[in-house]
ROKEPA-239692 format. One line per field, with one value per residue (C-alpha): residue number from 1; y, x, z. Coordinates in steps of 0.05 Angstrom, whole numbers, plus 5000, padded with zeros to 4 digits. Layout:
k = NUM|...;
c2 = Y|...;
c1 = X|...;
c3 = Z|...;
# end
This chain:
k = 1|2|3|4|5|6|7|8|9|10|11|12|13|14|15|16|17|18|19|20|21|22|23|24|25|26|27|28|29|30|31|32|33|34|35|36|37|38|39|40|41|42|43|44|45|46|47|48|49|50|51|52|53|54|55|56|57|58|59|60|61|62|63|64|65|66|67|68|69|70|71|72|73|74|75|76|77|78|79|80|81|82|83|84|85|86|87|88|89|90|91|92|93|94|95|96|97|98|99|100|101|102|103|104|105|106|107|108|109|110|111|112|113|114|115|116|117|118|119|120|121|122|123|124|125|126|127|128|129|130|131|132|133;
c2 = 5088|5040|5017|5005|4957|4912|4907|4905|4849|4882|4944|4902|4873|4946|4978|4909|4914|4997|4984|4923|4970|5026|4983|4974|5055|5062|5009|5029|5079|5118|5156|5126|5170|5155|5128|5197|5224|5166|5187|5259|5231|5183|5244|5286|5229|5236|5165|5087|5045|4981|4925|4880|4819|4748|4736|4708|4768|4815|4789|4788|4862|4917|4999|5019|5022|4978|4941|4872|4864|4807|4824|4761|4791|4865|4862|4824|4865|4939|4950|4953|5005|5059|5098|5119|5148|5219|5195|5183|5101|5092|5016|4975|4906|4872|4905|4962|4919|4885|4944|4984|4928|4943|5013|5003|4964|5020|5066|5030|5019|5098|5124|5191|5187|5130|5128|5063|5054|5060|5003|4967|4955|4935|5004|5023|4978|4997|5063|5042|5066|5021|4973|4920|4857;
c1 = 4946|4969|5019|4969|4929|4987|5018|4957|4976|5047|5004|4952|5008|5045|4973|4957|5032|5027|4961|4992|5045|4995|4951|4980|4990|4910|4886|4924|4876|4885|4941|5009|5069|5140|5175|5198|5126|5112|5176|5150|5076|5110|5153|5093|5052|5000|5001|4971|5014|4974|5015|4972|5036|5019|5051|5111|5137|5110|5158|5225|5216|5163|5157|5157|5096|5056|4994|4989|4933|4938|4901|4848|4835|4829|4744|4730|4783|4776|4745|4805|4827|4762|4804|4852|4801|4832|4899|4925|4924|4988|4983|5039|5051|5114|5116|5060|5007|4970|4964|4904|4857|4879|4865|4798|4780|4795|4747|4689|4701|4694|4778|4786|4853|4884|4945|4999|5077|5098|5135|5112|5169|5222|5220|5218|5285|5314|5327|5355|5301|5299|5249|5237|5228;
c3 = 4143|4094|4139|4204|4155|4126|4207|4242|4281|4301|4313|4366|4398|4403|4437|4478|4512|4524|4558|4596|4623|4634|4680|4742|4746|4720|4778|4834|4880|4936|4974|4981|5017|5007|5068|5090|5090|5122|5181|5186|5204|5250|5284|5284|5321|5272|5239|5262|5223|5204|5180|5138|5136|5166|5229|5215|5168|5225|5267|5222|5231|5223|5230|5307|5336|5282|5301|5260|5246|5173|5115|5118|5183|5173|5166|5221|5264|5249|5314|5345|5309|5327|5373|5318|5274|5275|5259|5197|5178|5147|5116|5102|5076|5043|4972|4976|4933|4974|5023|4972|4986|5056|5056|5016|5073|5129|5088|5090|5163|5168|5171|5139|5121|5095|5055|5034|5050|4974|4960|5028|5083|5027|5006|5078|5091|5017|5049|5115|5157|5227|5239|5305|5323;
# end
């Protein structure tokens, strides 16, 4: 106890840095799927891929049969996906971070099964999985 009182500044920094390390894990809510799990969903025909990157990034390479609806336009364009609500919606972005916001929008629009591609298109390509242009 004396050590903590004598070194309160160092203890405070340690607690703060530990909290900063845990913050990303605590704030990312929602389901995520690995590239392997997404591949299985696609092969079984149970997935709708929603790519929320901008048009230029989408044109550079995307998952086969992915629908490009940029994140900024997603709220206004969820009606385009109404026929696909019975499938699992897989949300894809570049690194897997912005997709959580898009997943929340889709859940609010009535999608019951929404997952995020863990690591985004970068993780997909790192696994050597195919993309189309």
